C-alpha positions as a printed Julia matrix, in Angstrom:
216×3 Matrix{Float64}:
 -18.0   -11.24   -7.38
 -18.09   -7.67   -8.8
 -20.48   -6.25  -11.38
 -18.13   -4.2   -13.49
 -20.73   -2.4   -15.17
 -21.64   -0.64  -11.91
 -17.99    0.5   -11.42
 -16.66    3.71  -13.2
 -13.4     4.36  -11.08
 -10.94    1.8    -9.61
  -8.56    2.69   -6.6
  -5.82    0.22   -6.06
  -3.19    0.32   -3.34
   0.41   -0.86   -4.08
   2.05   -2.7    -1.15
   0.25   -5.79   -0.27
  -2.16   -5.49   -3.13
  -0.21   -4.87   -6.39
   2.96   -5.89   -4.84
   3.92   -8.59   -2.46
   4.2    -7.43    1.13
   6.97   -9.76    1.49
   9.46   -7.17    0.62
   8.07   -4.77    2.96
   7.98   -6.76    5.81
  11.69   -8.03    5.48
  12.87   -4.33    4.81
  11.31   -3.24    8.07
  11.43   -6.37   10.21
  14.65   -7.46    9.31
  17.0    -5.19    7.03
  16.26   -1.9     8.86
  16.73   -3.47   12.39
  19.93   -4.93   11.41
  21.52   -1.62   10.26
  19.97    0.15   13.26
  21.66   -2.55   15.54
  24.97   -1.99   13.88
  25.06    1.79   14.06
  23.7     1.87   17.77
  26.09   -1.04   19.1
  23.0    -2.99   20.08
  22.11   -6.79   19.68
  19.8    -7.42   17.11
  16.81   -8.36   19.48
  17.16   -5.14   21.39
  17.38   -3.11   18.16
  14.19   -4.83   17.03
  12.5    -4.04   20.35
  13.55   -0.32   20.35
  11.96   -0.03   16.66
   8.93   -1.92   17.57
   8.28    0.6    20.21
   9.03    3.5    18.12
   6.72    2.31   15.35
   4.01    1.1    17.34
   3.85    4.81   18.35
   3.06    6.03   14.91
   0.91    3.19   13.62
  -2.13    4.7    11.48
  -0.63    7.98   11.17
   1.22    9.63    8.05
   4.7     9.41   10.23
   4.24    5.35   10.09
   4.74    5.68    6.41
   7.26    8.53    6.07
  10.78    7.74    5.46
  11.93   11.15    6.03
  10.23   10.68    9.61
  12.45    7.37   10.17
  15.32    8.86    8.68
  15.46   11.51   11.14
  14.23    9.12   14.1
  16.8     6.5    13.23
  19.77    8.59   12.47
  20.58    7.19    9.09
  19.23    7.83    5.63
  16.42    5.35    4.97
  16.0     6.66    1.61
  19.33    5.16    0.25
  18.16    1.73    1.8
  15.13    1.81   -0.06
  16.57    2.76   -3.54
  19.07    0.16   -2.76
  16.65   -2.83   -2.22
  13.45   -1.79   -3.85
  14.59   -4.12   -6.74
  13.7    -7.01   -4.26
  10.1    -6.2    -4.6
   7.62   -8.21   -6.97
   4.39   -8.14   -8.29
   1.33  -10.39   -6.8
   0.15  -13.14   -9.22
  -2.06  -11.77  -11.96
  -1.53   -8.27  -11.42
  -0.62   -7.32  -15.19
  -3.57   -9.52  -16.47
  -6.2    -7.64  -14.07
  -4.71   -4.42  -14.99
  -5.08   -5.17  -18.63
  -8.52   -6.17  -18.15
  -9.1    -2.86  -16.24
  -7.89   -0.98  -19.19
 -10.13   -2.98  -21.74
 -12.78   -2.33  -19.71
 -12.08    1.69  -19.86
 -12.26    2.26  -16.17
 -10.67    5.13  -14.59
  -7.81    3.78  -12.47
  -5.87    5.31   -9.61
  -3.0     4.02   -7.76
  -3.58    5.36   -4.31
  -0.62    4.41   -1.76
   0.32    5.42    1.58
   4.04    5.0     0.43
   6.42    8.09    0.53
   7.05    9.27   -2.89
  10.73    7.92   -2.72
   9.37    4.36   -2.12
   6.81    4.57   -4.98
   9.47    6.04   -7.44
  11.96    3.41   -6.36
   9.23    0.54   -6.7
   7.84    1.61   -9.84
  11.5     1.86  -11.32
  11.52   -1.93  -10.82
   7.99   -2.64  -11.82
   6.63   -0.22  -13.87
   2.93    0.11  -13.32
   2.58    3.61  -14.53
   1.14    3.05  -17.89
  -1.77    1.48  -16.34
  -2.84    4.38  -14.25
  -4.78    7.61  -14.92
  -3.17    8.83  -11.79
  -0.8     8.17   -9.18
  -1.76    9.56   -5.69
   0.26    9.0    -2.37
  -1.35   10.1     0.64
   1.94   12.1     1.35
   0.53   14.61   -1.17
  -2.6    15.59    1.11
  -0.78   15.39    4.5
  -3.06   12.69    5.74
  -2.85    8.78    5.82
  -5.73    6.62    3.92
  -6.89    5.69    7.34
  -8.33    9.18    8.08
 -11.23   10.85    6.68
  -9.09   13.98    5.86
  -7.19   11.97    3.31
 -10.51   10.94    1.5
 -12.01   14.46    1.47
  -8.96   15.94    0.17
  -8.43   13.11   -2.23
 -12.0    13.64   -3.72
 -11.8    17.45   -3.9
  -8.51   17.19   -5.97
 -10.06   13.77   -8.03
 -14.01   14.2    -8.01
 -15.32   10.49   -8.35
 -18.7     9.1    -7.72
 -18.07    7.01   -4.46
 -21.04    4.88   -5.26
 -19.47    3.6    -8.57
 -16.02    3.21   -7.15
 -14.09    0.24   -6.15
 -11.17    0.25   -3.67
  -8.84   -2.71   -3.33
  -6.59   -2.57   -0.39
  -4.91   -5.15    1.93
  -5.41   -2.64    4.77
  -8.71   -3.23    6.35
  -8.38   -0.01    8.64
  -8.04    1.86    5.08
 -11.06   -0.06    3.77
 -13.29    1.07    6.83
 -12.26    4.35    6.36
 -13.01    4.31    3.02
 -16.61    2.85    3.75
 -16.95    5.8     6.16
 -16.43    8.21    3.35
 -18.83    6.66    1.15
 -17.01    4.32   -1.07
 -19.6     1.54   -2.54
 -17.33   -1.47   -3.22
 -14.68   -2.66   -0.68
 -12.35   -5.63   -1.41
  -9.38   -6.93    0.64
  -6.52   -9.65    0.13
  -6.15  -12.79    1.88
  -2.52  -13.05    1.23
  -0.69   -9.75    1.05
   2.74  -11.41    1.96
   3.12  -14.48   -0.05
   5.46  -16.01    2.86
   2.48  -15.64    5.28
  -0.59  -18.17    5.66
  -3.76  -17.28    3.82
  -6.26  -15.12    6.16
  -9.63  -16.7     6.22
 -11.25  -13.96    8.93
 -11.46  -10.73    6.97
 -13.87   -7.66    7.85
 -14.52   -7.27    4.02
 -15.02   -9.21    1.04
 -11.66  -10.95    0.22
  -9.93  -12.34   -2.71
  -6.72  -14.69   -2.82
  -5.71  -13.52   -6.52
  -6.85  -11.25   -8.99
  -8.4   -13.9   -11.44
 -11.51  -13.92   -9.0
 -12.34  -10.5   -10.12
 -11.84  -11.04  -14.01
 -11.84  -14.59  -14.86
C-alpha cells in the first residue's frame, strides 16, 4: 500500500487514529451532556440539543478542541472530567506493532494532534506513546487547527520536513485535505476510528482498517 523507502517522516494523529475514538465520542456526546444537564437543571435531551448547537458553531476551529473554551462556555471544569476519565481511553488494534515497525525503519515520527495539552497529557499518562515519537505536537501550540493552512505553515516552520517524503495518517479527512493542499504527499485515513461504529466504505482518501495493512 505504501512504499516506505519513499518516506522519511511520519505524522500520526492521536484520537481516532492511534486511540479508539469511542472514548471521545462517549465523553462529549454522553458524559459532558449529563454533567451539563445536572448543573443547568435540564433534561438530558435538552442538554444534548444545546450542546450540539454550541459545538456545531465551532466545528473546524481551534475552539472545538479547546477544553479551556468549553470550561468557560459550559460553566464547569472540563479539565477535571478529562483527567478523571482518560483512563477509559484505549489504543486501536496493532498500534504498538506499527510504531515498533516505524522505529525499526528509522523514520522521523511525529504525533500531531488537535487535542488540548491537558487531553494529550491525560491520555498519555494512561497509554504511554511518548517513547515512540521524536516530537509531540498539538495544534494549540500554533494557535490554529490542523484543518487550516495556518497550522501547516507554522508546523513546517518549526519542524522543517520534506512534504514529498511525508505521510500523514489521520481519521479526519478535512485535515487530510488541508495537508494535501499544503503539499503532504501521502495521505491515509481510517475506516473505523470508533470501534463501536460501522466500518466506513466511502472515504475521500486511501483508507485502512487496521495498521497491519501498512507493515505486514
